[in-house]
C-alpha positions in Angstrom: 49.3 11.3 -22.4 46.9 12.5 -25.4 47.2 16.1 -26.4 43.9 17.8 -26.2 42.9 18.1 -29.7 38.8 17.3 -29.7 36.1 19.7 -27.7 34.8 16.6 -25.9 36.0 13.2 -24.6 33.3 10.4 -22.8 35.1 8.1 -20.5 33.7 4.9 -19.8 35.5 1.9 -17.5 33.9 -1.0 -19.0 33.5 -4.2 -17.3 30.7 -7.0 -17.7 28.5 -5.0 -19.2 27.6 -6.4 -22.6 24.0 -6.5 -22.6 24.1 -2.6 -21.7 26.4 -1.4 -24.0 24.1 -1.0 -27.3 21.5 1.0 -25.6 23.9 3.0 -23.8 25.8 3.8 -26.9 22.9 5.2 -28.7 21.9 7.6 -26.3 25.3 8.8 -26.2 25.0 9.3 -29.6 21.5 11.1 -29.5 23.2 13.3 -26.9 26.6 14.3 -28.9 25.4 14.7 -32.1 23.1 17.6 -31.7 26.0 19.7 -29.4 27.9 19.9 -32.4 31.1 19.3 -31.1 33.8 17.4 -32.1 34.1 14.5 -29.6 35.2 11.1 -29.1 34.1 8.4 -26.4 37.0 6.4 -24.3 35.3 2.4 -23.6 38.3 1.0 -21.4 37.8 -2.3 -21.5 38.4 -3.6 -18.1 39.6 -7.7 -18.3 35.7 -8.2 -18.7 34.6 -12.3 -18.7 31.8 -12.2 -21.0 31.0 -10.4 -24.5 31.8 -6.5 -23.7 35.0 -6.6 -26.2 32.8 -8.4 -29.0 30.2 -6.1 -28.3 32.5 -3.1 -28.4 34.1 -3.8 -31.8 30.8 -4.0 -33.3 29.5 -0.6 -32.4 32.6 0.9 -33.4 32.8 -0.8 -36.9 30.0 1.5 -37.0 31.0 4.8 -34.8 34.6 6.0 -36.0 34.0 8.4 -32.6 33.9 5.6 -30.2 37.9 4.1 -29.4 38.5 1.1 -27.3 41.1 0.9 -24.5 41.6 -2.7 -23.1 43.4 -3.8 -20.2 45.3 -7.4 -20.0 42.8 -7.9 -17.3 40.7 -6.3 -14.3 42.7 -3.3 -12.9 39.4 -2.2 -11.5 37.8 1.5 -11.7 39.8 3.6 -10.6 42.6 1.9 -13.0 40.0 2.2 -15.8 39.4 6.0 -15.0 42.8 6.7 -15.4 43.6 4.9 -18.4 40.8 6.6 -20.1 42.4 10.3 -18.7 45.3 9.7 -20.0 44.3 8.4 -23.9 41.4 11.5 -24.1 41.5 13.9 -26.4 39.3 16.1 -25.8 39.2 19.6 -24.3 36.2 18.5 -21.7 36.2 15.2 -20.5 33.0 13.8 -18.5 33.2 9.9 -17.2 30.2 7.9 -16.7 29.0 4.4 -15.8 28.9 1.4 -18.5 25.6 0.1 -16.5 22.9 2.4 -18.1 22.3 4.0 -14.4 23.4 7.5 -15.7 21.2 9.1 -18.2 23.7 10.8 -21.5 21.1 12.9 -22.2 22.2 14.9 -18.3 25.9 15.3 -20.3 24.6 18.9 -22.2 23.0 20.3 -19.0 26.7 19.5 -17.4 28.2 21.2 -20.0 26.0 23.8 -20.4 26.7 25.0 -16.7 30.5 23.9 -16.8 31.0 27.2 -19.6 27.8 29.5 -17.8 30.3 29.5 -14.2 33.4 29.3 -15.8 33.7 25.7 -13.8 36.4 23.4 -13.8 34.4 20.2 -12.5 30.6 19.7 -12.8 29.1 17.0 -10.8 26.1 15.1 -10.9 23.4 14.5 -7.9 21.7 11.9 -8.3 19.2 13.2 -5.7 16.4 10.8 -6.1 18.3 7.7 -6.4 16.7 3.9 -7.5 18.0 2.2 -4.8 17.3 0.7 -0.7 17.6 3.7 1.4 19.0 1.6 4.5 21.5 -0.5 2.3 22.9 2.2 -0.4 21.3 5.4 0.1 21.8 6.1 3.9 25.4 4.6 4.1 26.1 7.1 0.8 24.7 10.0 2.5 27.0 9.4 5.8 30.1 8.9 2.9 29.0 12.1 1.5 29.4 14.4 4.7 32.5 13.1 5.8 34.0 13.5 2.7 32.6 17.0 2.5 33.5 17.4 5.7 37.1 16.8 5.4 38.3 17.8 1.9 36.5 20.9 1.7 35.0 20.4 -1.3 31.0 19.4 -0.7 29.4 17.7 -2.6 26.2 16.0 -2.1 27.0 12.9 -4.9 30.7 11.9 -4.8 29.7 8.4 -5.7 27.9 9.6 -9.0 30.3 8.8 -12.0 28.8 11.6 -14.2 31.1 14.4 -13.8 32.1 17.1 -16.2 36.3 18.0 -16.1 38.7 20.3 -17.7 41.4 18.6 -19.6 44.2 20.4 -17.2 42.2 18.8 -14.1 42.1 14.9 -14.6 45.3 14.8 -16.6 47.3 16.2 -13.3 45.4 14.4 -10.9 47.3 10.5 -10.5 45.1 8.2 -9.2 45.4 4.3 -7.6 43.5 2.1 -5.5 39.9 3.3 -5.1 40.4 6.4 -5.7 38.2 7.9 -8.5 35.0 9.0 -6.5 37.7 11.4 -4.7 39.3 12.8 -7.7 37.1 17.0 -6.7 38.8 16.5 -3.2 42.5 15.3 -5.1 41.9 18.2 -7.7 41.2 20.6 -4.5 45.0 21.5 -4.7 44.7 23.2 -7.6 42.2 26.0 -7.0 39.4 24.1 -9.0 35.6 25.6 -9.1 33.0 22.8 -8.5 29.6 23.0 -9.3 26.9 20.3 -8.8 24.0 19.4 -11.3 21.0 17.3 -10.2 20.9 14.8 -12.6 18.4 11.4 -13.4 19.7 7.9 -11.7 17.9 4.9 -14.0 17.4 1.2 -12.9 19.7 -1.0 -14.4 18.2 -3.4 -17.2 20.9 -6.2 -17.5 23.9 -7.3 -15.5 23.6 -7.0 -11.7 26.1 -3.9 -9.5 29.3 -4.4 -9.1 28.9 -3.2 -5.5 27.6 -3.9 -1.9 27.6 -2.3 1.5 30.8 -3.3 1.6 31.9 -0.4 -0.3 30.8 2.1 2.7 33.6 0.8 4.3 36.2 0.6 1.8 35.4 4.5 0.6 35.7 5.7 4.7 39.1 4.2 5.2 40.4 5.5 1.5 39.4 9.0 3.2 42.1 8.9 5.6 44.3 8.2 2.6 43.0 11.5 1.0 42.7 13.3 3.9 46.3 13.0 4.5 47.0 13.5 1.0 45.2 16.9 1.2 46.9 18.1 4.5 50.6 15.9 5.1 51.7 14.8 1.6 54.1 17.1 1.1 54.6 17.8 4.6 54.3 14.6 6.6 56.6 15.7 9.4 54.0 17.7 10.3 51.3 15.0 11.2 53.8 12.7 12.7 55.9 15.5 14.5 53.3 16.5 16.3 51.7 13.0 17.4 55.8 12.6 18.4 55.9 15.7 20.6 52.7 15.6 21.7 53.5 12.1 23.1 56.9 12.6 24.2 55.9 15.9 26.2 53.4 14.1 28.2 55.8 11.6 28.9 58.3 13.7 30.2 56.0 15.8 32.1 54.6 12.4 33.9 58.1 11.6 34.6 58.7 15.2 36.1 56.0 15.1 38.4 56.9 11.6 39.4 60.3 13.0 40.1 58.9 16.5 41.9 56.5 13.9 44.1 59.6 12.0 45.1 61.8 14.8 46.2 59.0 16.6 47.6 58.1 13.6 49.7 61.9 13.1 51.0 61.9 16.8 51.9 58.9 16.3 54.3 60.1 12.6 55.7 63.6 13.4 55.9 65.9 10.8 54.1 64.1 7.8 55.1 61.4 9.2 53.5 62.7 9.9 50.5 64.1 6.3 49.8 61.4 4.8 50.9 58.8 6.9 48.2 59.7 4.5 45.9 59.3 5.3 42.2 60.9 2.8 40.0 57.9 0.1 40.4 55.5 2.4 39.4 53.2 2.2 36.7 53.1 5.8 35.9 57.1 5.7 35.2 56.4 2.8 32.8 53.8 4.9 31.4 56.3 7.7 30.7 59.2 6.2 29.4 56.7 4.4 26.8 54.8 7.5 25.8 58.3 9.2 25.3 60.0 5.9 23.6 56.3 6.7 21.3 57.1 10.1 20.7 60.6 9.4 19.3 59.4 7.0 17.4 56.5 8.8 15.5 59.1 12.0 15.1 61.7 9.7 13.0 58.7 8.1 11.6 57.8 12.0 10.0 61.5 12.3 9.5 61.3 8.7 6.9 58.0 10.1 5.7 59.5 13.3 4.4 62.8 11.0 2.4 60.2 9.1 1.0 57.9 11.7 0.2 60.6 13.6 -1.8 62.1 10.3 -3.2 58.4 10.0 -4.4 57.8 13.5 -5.9 61.2 12.9 -7.9 61.0 9.3 -8.9 59.6 8.1 -12.7 55.8 7.5 -11.4 54.3 4.2 -12.0 51.6 3.4 -13.8 48.4 1.7 -12.4 47.5 -0.5 -15.2 48.8 -2.3 -18.3 47.3 -1.6 -21.7 47.2 -4.5 -23.9 46.3 -2.8 -27.0 44.4 0.5 -28.1 42.0 0.2 -30.7 41.6 2.9 -33.5 38.1 3.3 -35.4 39.0 2.4 -39.0 
């Protein structure tokens, strides 16, 4: 993990974006140089099958600010962000997509808001998105509202990659799977202050989008993971134990009712009636036993989760990516 020695790091995952890189690099340079700050552009080459690496090498030959982190294969956007954060040397880290849809001209505004309000995270909001409403914008609206309600960090656009973070925030967030869009929520346990700024959304010039409608389903599934991590990751027994106690109690109450009904029936009708009122074949007895067994299983599952959680926090972290080389500028 790099020690912050620069003012600003731009982290940019790159996957099959050879056609968009030259123009985007020129726009980044035009936006960053007038700031008068020391900066770097960390391009994480995520196992592209096109000429993205060769284009990055050509750009690096003329720009000492550009650093390339090259993966051995395609690990995905979350791993690329994680690698970029690990190799970033800036006190502030800005993330941006390499497809050209994020506008580098918005970066100074994100930084200005961060400094003026002493925020830890400033997130871009693509209020006027250049995408179809039914297939892209509507699912995004629904997903963002669910994420905001579940995590408590209210943002209009979790999916916008253009965000500014203080280095101490992203370097203490461990990413895996597809959790990069949940970084503001995952950092919420630190008590971060989050702001949102409207940014420009542009049409892609070259290539095609790597995302489709199926991404919404994956986001919703990841939301369950994030909700668990934020609320119960350090105390899983409180989740599984509560469910287990609820199921076990329901089963116990049903069993008590059946036993009480048999006793009362026997008192009212005598010994013959007591013997005649059979509960052994009742489906309610089967349900009671099933609920009690499930309750015990959930409590045991909670205890096992507690042990696994303790082991996870004490064990050495396993990296989510493998770097082939880090190409420093000459």
